[in-house]
Steps between C-alpha positions, in 0.01 A plus 500: 500500500477666169793457267564620144258251331218581746542868451502445114181308531340760715587766238332293232191456724463876553558569135225258387261642756565878458688584181340773296238535759402847637496492879164577663659542845799443718578468873845524650550403864864620550561854629706617196223424258200547726359803303581362152210437269555316171135524384504551126849386440568226251709191567759454225642171619703334780861378503719327749862589567660243720272499813357837416164573330447798270137581415508755237222767461396804304341793670242719335774764449623287323815419701637156562553359844605167655352355816795309658467221756721242652368168633786418726424200713127519543338745244265398221257650247165328430234578245129461545192518284243766580316408812734216577600470882859611573596191685875458442622667825359686796372849406744668736780390273361683196731776381362587153173461298470567135145479361418455124176410324596136460717431791631625832873460600573477876851518632574345837794571732679685219837669573674809347172609335574812301353701208784643271519639154566208263804677366651474855454122543873457518509694823327197653635205301810621319738349751378144424701245312385322183150376546488111462154523342532849325586629168826631638620153603882483431665193654850639433422807696352296787820297515712801496306659788527181701871458433558864621440364851748208514522470876118496564327171541301385197187471705519862600604629157212335323253679725652848429249635248779735374661198355210333331135597567230237606685240693360409844579224753317236308692524172822572681482175694371282210753633244786449745391146562466414130839647439651315801622821663536546871310819592794666678739441214671832421408639156865469390486128559173423318580285196305599187332812636347553154336161516353573831347832371360320204337231715335770728358668199362170370339416837309832515403502140350143536248632758376799314124477447429277806482566869664171608879534517678179410858415429445131487249511211238352724197705605389268770491626851815414692690419183578837350845561652815316559615669821285816563264442785621144572704528811599147639323331209712262297688643191328382188834398358706354780262468803697720734299725719439845359638782719375843570650828631324826563655845515230761531265476199754296319444120506728248348446129446762267361610137488836464678603199271388629164622854580818442696702784652796608303 
């Protein structure tokens, strides 16, 4: 599942492959953009905003536009050299293709794909809280937004992108474990909310530039997390069996001993 660091890495990969390139072709396989042709447009760069991707372009007019996409649970962008086989996913999942002289970018299973004037980006991402990996990161504002929901469980509040942008189930579970907080603790009862926010930012920032997400400092398979994905496995601290609970797309792992209920 893409989280803030994965989206940040994806933006960097797209920028390396396409920045300053003039597109030689495009293909959109979603109804709202089916007739859109970006041939001749120049890619100015790519940025991430929480879990949103913003590919900025300049039309021949010249007007500036942003191709917005959201990866949600299963979306991804991949870049290929000319002539390289597109093997990342089945072809029926392709939603966008951007061709440039030196690379082709292919978007699989993208969501909320839209082309908007760059000046109107806030219409799509303006509701988001401070981005943990963005230039707008403001820990005090993130704490203020979380604290504005005192009766909500901290596990739910952390996933609300209006509070802080970029957090998903992995970092939610890992940060709560490292901070010793039971996932269903009310926000008002979380000790050192500012410390928890700072820890989450450090965890995401540590994984920028690599695709393996680790909160343990180990990159070895099976050793990258303390609780996430480890249901019934022994806690790395106390040996207690890790527990798991699912509610729709939200999955929570925790150690009942290291994270006792309030």
